[in-house]
C-alpha positions as CSV (number, residue, x, y, z in Angstrom):
1,M,4.9,-5.2,-2.9
2,N,7.3,-6.5,-0.5
3,S,6.7,-5.0,2.9
4,T,10.5,-4.7,3.5
5,D,11.4,-2.9,0.3
6,C,8.3,-2.3,-1.8
7,T,9.7,-4.1,-4.9
8,D,7.2,-4.4,-7.8
9,S,4.9,-7.2,-8.6
10,T,4.2,-8.8,-11.9
11,D,2.0,-11.7,-10.9
12,S,-1.7,-12.1,-11.3
13,R,-4.4,-13.9,-13.2
14,N,-5.7,-12.9,-16.6
15,S,-9.1,-11.5,-17.2
16,T,-11.2,-10.4,-20.2
17,N,-12.2,-6.8,-19.3
18,T,-9.8,-3.9,-19.6
19,P,-9.8,-1.6,-16.6
20,D,-9.4,2.2,-16.9
21,L,-6.3,3.6,-15.1
22,G,-7.8,7.1,-15.2
23,P,-9.3,7.2,-11.7
24,V,-6.3,5.7,-9.8
25,A,-3.9,8.0,-11.8
26,A,-6.1,11.0,-10.9
27,G,-5.9,10.0,-7.2
28,M,-2.2,9.7,-7.3
29,A,-1.9,13.1,-9.0
30,R,-4.1,14.7,-6.4
31,L,-2.1,13.3,-3.5
32,A,1.2,14.2,-5.1
33,A,0.0,17.8,-5.5
34,G,-0.7,17.9,-1.8
35,V,2.9,16.9,-0.9
36,T,4.9,19.8,0.7
37,D,8.6,20.1,0.5
38,A,8.7,19.7,4.3
39,S,7.1,16.2,4.0
40,L,9.5,14.8,1.5
41,G,11.6,13.2,4.2
42,N,8.6,11.6,5.9
43,P,8.6,7.8,6.4
44,T,6.2,5.7,4.3
45,P,4.7,2.2,4.7
46,C,7.6,1.1,2.5
47,P,10.5,1.0,5.1
48,K,13.2,1.7,2.6
49,Y,11.4,4.7,1.1
50,A,10.9,8.1,2.4
51,V,8.3,10.2,0.6
52,R,10.9,11.5,-1.9
53,E,12.0,8.0,-2.9
54,L,8.4,6.8,-3.2
55,L,7.6,9.7,-5.5
56,A,10.7,9.0,-7.6
57,H,9.6,5.3,-7.8
58,V,6.1,6.4,-9.0
59,V,7.7,8.6,-11.7
60,G,9.8,5.6,-12.9
61,L,6.9,3.1,-12.9
62,S,4.6,5.5,-14.7
63,A,7.2,5.9,-17.5
64,A,7.8,2.1,-17.5
65,F,4.2,1.1,-17.7
66,R,3.4,3.8,-20.3
67,D,6.1,2.3,-22.5
68,A,4.8,-1.2,-21.7
69,A,1.4,-0.3,-23.0
70,G,2.9,0.8,-26.3
71,K,5.2,-2.2,-26.5
72,E,8.2,0.3,-26.5
73,F,10.9,-1.8,-25.0
74,G,14.1,-0.3,-23.6
75,P,15.7,0.7,-20.3
76,S,12.4,1.9,-18.9
77,T,10.7,-1.5,-19.3
78,G,13.8,-3.7,-19.1
79,T,15.2,-2.7,-15.7
80,D,14.5,-4.5,-12.5
81,P,13.1,-1.8,-10.2
82,G,14.7,-3.5,-7.3
83,T,18.1,-2.5,-8.7
84,V,17.3,1.2,-9.0
85,E,18.3,3.9,-6.6
86,W,15.3,6.2,-6.7
87,V,16.3,9.9,-6.8
88,L,13.6,12.5,-7.0
89,Q,14.4,15.1,-9.6
90,D,13.7,18.8,-9.2
91,D,11.0,18.9,-11.9
92,W,8.9,16.1,-10.4
93,R,5.9,18.4,-9.7
94,T,5.4,18.9,-13.5
95,E,6.9,15.5,-14.7
96,L,4.7,13.2,-12.6
97,P,1.3,14.6,-13.7
98,R,2.5,14.5,-17.3
99,L,3.6,10.9,-17.0
100,L,0.4,9.9,-15.3
101,D,-1.6,11.4,-18.1
102,E,0.5,9.6,-20.7
103,L,0.2,6.4,-18.8
104,V,-3.6,6.6,-18.8
105,T,-3.7,7.5,-22.5
106,A,-1.4,4.7,-23.4
107,W,-3.5,2.0,-21.7
108,R,-6.6,3.4,-23.5
109,G,-4.9,3.0,-26.8
110,P,-5.7,0.3,-29.4
111,G,-3.9,-3.0,-28.7
112,A,-2.5,-1.9,-25.4
113,W,-4.1,-4.9,-23.6
114,E,-3.3,-7.4,-26.3
115,G,-0.3,-9.7,-26.6
116,D,2.8,-9.7,-24.5
117,T,4.7,-6.8,-23.1
118,Q,7.6,-6.1,-20.8
119,A,8.0,-4.4,-17.4
120,G,10.6,-4.7,-14.7
121,G,12.7,-6.8,-17.1
122,I,9.9,-9.5,-17.3
123,V,7.9,-10.4,-20.3
124,F,4.3,-11.2,-19.5
125,P,0.8,-10.7,-20.9
126,A,-0.2,-7.1,-21.5
127,A,-3.6,-7.8,-19.9
128,I,-1.7,-8.5,-16.7
129,A,0.7,-5.6,-17.0
130,G,-2.1,-3.1,-17.1
131,R,-3.5,-4.5,-13.9
132,V,-0.1,-4.4,-12.3
133,A,0.2,-0.7,-13.2
134,L,-3.2,0.0,-11.7
135,N,-2.3,-1.9,-8.6
136,E,1.0,-0.1,-8.2
137,L,-0.6,3.3,-8.4
138,L,-3.4,2.4,-6.1
139,L,-1.1,1.0,-3.4
140,H,1.5,3.7,-3.7
141,A,-1.2,6.4,-3.5
142,W,-2.3,4.8,-0.2
143,D,1.4,4.8,0.9
144,L,1.6,8.5,0.0
145,A,-1.6,9.4,1.7
146,R,-0.6,7.7,4.9
147,A,2.9,9.3,4.9
148,T,1.6,12.8,4.3
149,G,-1.7,12.7,6.3
150,Q,-4.0,13.1,3.3
151,D,-7.4,11.4,2.8
152,Y,-7.6,8.6,0.2
153,A,-10.6,6.8,-1.1
154,P,-9.9,5.0,-4.4
155,D,-12.7,4.1,-6.7
156,E,-14.4,0.7,-6.1
157,A,-13.6,-0.5,-9.6
158,G,-9.9,0.0,-9.0
159,L,-10.0,-1.7,-5.7
160,E,-11.8,-4.7,-7.2
161,V,-9.0,-5.0,-9.8
162,S,-6.3,-4.9,-7.2
163,Y,-8.1,-7.4,-5.0
164,A,-8.6,-9.8,-8.0
165,L,-4.9,-9.3,-8.9
166,M,-3.5,-10.3,-5.5
167,A,-6.0,-12.6,-3.9
168,P,-5.4,-15.6,-6.1
169,A,-1.7,-15.5,-5.2
170,A,-2.3,-15.4,-1.5
171,D,-1.4,-19.1,-1.1
172,D,1.5,-18.9,-3.5
173,P,4.8,-19.7,-1.7
174,G,6.6,-17.4,-4.1
175,R,4.5,-14.3,-3.4
176,E,6.8,-12.9,-0.7
177,G,9.2,-12.0,-3.5
178,M,6.6,-9.6,-4.7
179,F,4.7,-8.7,-1.5
180,G,5.3,-8.9,2.2
181,P,3.6,-11.6,4.3
182,I,-0.1,-11.1,4.3
183,V,-1.5,-9.0,7.1
184,P,-4.7,-10.7,8.3
185,V,-7.7,-8.4,7.9
186,P,-11.3,-9.3,8.9
187,E,-13.5,-10.4,5.9
188,E,-16.0,-7.7,6.8
189,A,-13.3,-5.0,6.7
190,P,-13.5,-2.4,3.9
191,L,-12.2,-3.6,0.6
192,L,-9.3,-1.0,0.7
193,D,-8.1,-2.5,4.0
194,R,-8.3,-6.0,2.6
195,V,-6.3,-5.0,-0.4
196,V,-3.7,-3.3,1.8
197,G,-3.4,-6.4,3.9
198,L,-2.9,-8.6,0.9
199,S,0.0,-6.4,-0.1
200,G,1.7,-7.0,3.2
201,R,0.9,-3.6,4.7
202,R,-0.9,-2.8,7.9
203,P,-4.1,-0.9,7.2
204,D,-3.7,1.0,10.5
205,W,-0.2,2.1,9.6
206,I,0.7,5.7,10.6
207,P,4.2,7.2,10.6
208,E,5.9,7.0,14.0
209,T,7.7,10.2,13.2
210,A,7.6,12.8,10.4
211,T,10.5,15.0,9.6
212,A,10.1,18.7,8.8
213,E,12.9,18.5,6.2
214,D,13.1,21.0,3.5
215,D,15.1,20.5,0.3
């Protein structure tokens, strides 16, 4: 994630195990259900996104990585998310939970983690794509929680996947195209804070202002 625009990441190192996206998807669904209409205009840790754009982005990435798991290539997997204007649709409260369920099911399917797939217009190993999907949901759930004042405690297994995904790229000079500059976090800090720092976010981020805007 780039700290200036929260563009998507597709870099990591491969691994042999296959994580379950269920817990992080459930966390995202819970937080989304707690979003009020009045908080849709709130700022988020992604400076270019208010809550409504963040939610629209999560809707889009859920569909894209669902299709990536099934190797169903088309506009959802072939479009660079950085070129999309994220507009939240009126049916998002029913659409997002449905897509999250489909995403989890797709990555539990036979062959989902095998071979190559496509997401964000990039072809790369499915074993990496699934981890990127998990990482996207985990980080954006943190964004959403901070933006809307909700508690968030992702499961340890998901955090370990995210940390393993981002830590090897910490010294990669090209990482700032995917994430913002690393925010230093003490080694003894909670794993969530270390993951957030690796993504270019400040673990202590809180919104300076929150609008009470109704749609």
